[in-house]
C-alpha positions, 0 to 999 in steps of 0.5 A, a space after each residue: 500500500 502507498 500512503 500519500 501524506 498531506 503534501 503528497 496529496 496536495 501535489 497529486 491534487 494539483 497534478 490532477 487539475 493540470 491533467 484535467 485541463 490538458 484532457 479537456 483542451 486536447 480531447 474534443 469530446 470532453 470539450 464539446 460536452 462541457 466536462 469540468 477539468 477536475 472531473 476529467 482529471 479526477 476520474 482518470 486517476 480514480 480509474 488508474 487506481 482501480 486498475 492498480 488495486 486489481 494488481 494488489 497496489 493500493 494508493 491512499 490519500 490524506 483527505 484532511 484538506 478536503 473538508 476545509 477546502 469545501 468550507 472555504 468554497 462555501 464561505 466565498 459563496 456567502 461573501 459573493 452574495 449581496 442582498 441587492 442581488 438576492 432581491 433581484 433573484 427572489 422570484 427566480 429562486 422561488 421557481 427553481 426551488 419548486 423544481 428542486 422540491 419536485 425532483 426530491 419527491 420524484 427521486 424518492 418515489 422512483 427509488 421506492 417503486 423500483 426497489 419494490 419491483 425488484 424485490 428489495 426492501 423499500 428502505 433501500 429505494 429511499 436510500 438510493 433516492 434523494 437521501 444519497 443523490 441530492 443529499 450527498 455523502 454526509 446526508 447519506 451516512 447520517 441516514 444510513 446509521 438511522 436505517 441500520 439502528 432504527 429499522 435494522 437495514 443491513 449494510 445501510 451505511 455502506 450502501 449510502 456511501 456507494 450510492 453517493 459516490 455514484 451520484 457524485 460521479 454521474 452528476 459531474 458527467 451529465 451536466 455538460 451534455 445536458 447543457 450542450 443539448 439545451 443550448 442548441 435550442 436557445 440564443 446565447 447572449 452576445 453571440 451576434 451583437 457587437 457590444 461591450 462585454 460585461 465584466 464577469 463576476 464571481 464564479 462565472 468565468 474563473 479564467 478571466 479573473 484580473 490581477 490582485 494585490 497581496 494586501 487585498 488578498 490577505 484581507 479576503 483571506 481573513 474574511 474567509 477565515 472568520 467565516 470558517 471560524 464563526 460558522 463552525 462555532 455556530 454549527 456547534 451551538 446548533 448541534 442537537 437542536 431543532 435548528 441544526 444545520 450542516 456546517 457548510 450552510 453555517 459557514 455560508 450564512 456567516 459569509 453572507 452576514 459578514 459581507 452585507 453587514 460590513 457594507 451596510 455600516 460602510 466599513 468595508 466592500 468585499 473585493 469580488 476578484 479575490 473572493 472568486 479567485 480563492 473560491 475557485 482554487 478551493 473548489 478545484 482542489 476539493 473536487 480533485 481530491 474528492 474525485 481522485 480518492 473515489 473508491 470506484 470498487 465500491 461502485 463495482 460492488 453494488 448489487 445489480 438491482 441497486 445499480 439499475 435503480 441508480 442508473 434509472 435515477 440518473 436518466 430521470 435526473 437528465 430528463 427532469 433537467 431537460 423537460 422541467 428545469 429548463 422549461 420552468 426557468 425560461 427556456 433560455 441560456 440561463 435556464 440551460 446553465 441552471 439545468 447543468 447545475 441542477 444535474 450537479 447537485 441533484 445527483 451529487 453536491 453543490 461544488 459539482 453543480 458550480 463546476 458543471 456551470 463553470 464548464 458551460 460559461 467558460 465556453 459560451 459566456 457568463 450567466 449571472 442569474 445561474 450563479 446567484 440561484 444555484 448556490 443559494 438553493 444548493 446550500 441553504 434550501 435543499 438540505 432543509 427541504 430534503 429532510 422534510 421530504 424524507 421524513 414525510 415519506 417515512 411517516 407514510 403507512 407503507 413505512 410505518 409497518 416496516 
């Protein structure tokens, strides 16, 4: 077994990102279907590690940096959100939230229905529904423990982790192709008119960020650090209460309060260039570590019926993005980018959604509304609504008898 320490893992993650960029640049299929660079590089390395494991060579990474990077990314999302922009997107956020809720209900209905048809415990269907797909590894592990202890479902935690891994992989792969299909139906803003280009904001086009200064960089780094510290403390205070939220939501919330509070009192204006640079670095490294350390053999170990359920769920996600998300969000370029983002966190996680949208906007142009709506819904609302939907399903007489 080869064990890479903190520094070795950081070097490996950096090389994965460079590999991903090279692959997307040189392989037309990856570029045409808008596959995110961390996904391309990370999955290739994960496949190589799968082959090495078959040869009795196992490589393990130090993933201690993964959680801080994810939290730093959500801190930058919060620091990028000003109340004036949020007010503009209020109606759009509400519509998108309804679409997201509809998918959560559908995922669980499909999971339970398919599990019953295949002769499995319906709880397995629920576990391969919104719990692991929209909820991700954290939500899946938590509910897996509940299903094992309260309902006596064997290997629930292992099934949850494997299902969440499946969703993370597919969420990063189908978003780009879905967007490519939809963009053929719409007019991309600015592709015909000759006008002064709008300066990209936030996370829309990370490769077009402008120069920064060391002092302003340190200021932004301090804001992120404060968001991490206070958000973690807030999460500790809420733990075990009715208001308990995931740590990343607390960190994002602190970032929003910090940005708008400092601005309201005229103390400081957040410099979005540094925020987007640090956010994109954190996002890229997080995805690289997450994907290159995927245990693809966990997916290979999935029983055929579970694999069938997850494959159908992936197809349902793609169809929902095309025929529901795209249509209710306006059938335009922004709606296509939102559909790609929905594939990301509908199957995987919000960072995957952002990476999907970046891959699209880097090629076709910015979509300010998509980068306003998806982080809000994917971070703030989806976990809360998902818990409500899951508990409503468990309250059905169908499960009461289990």
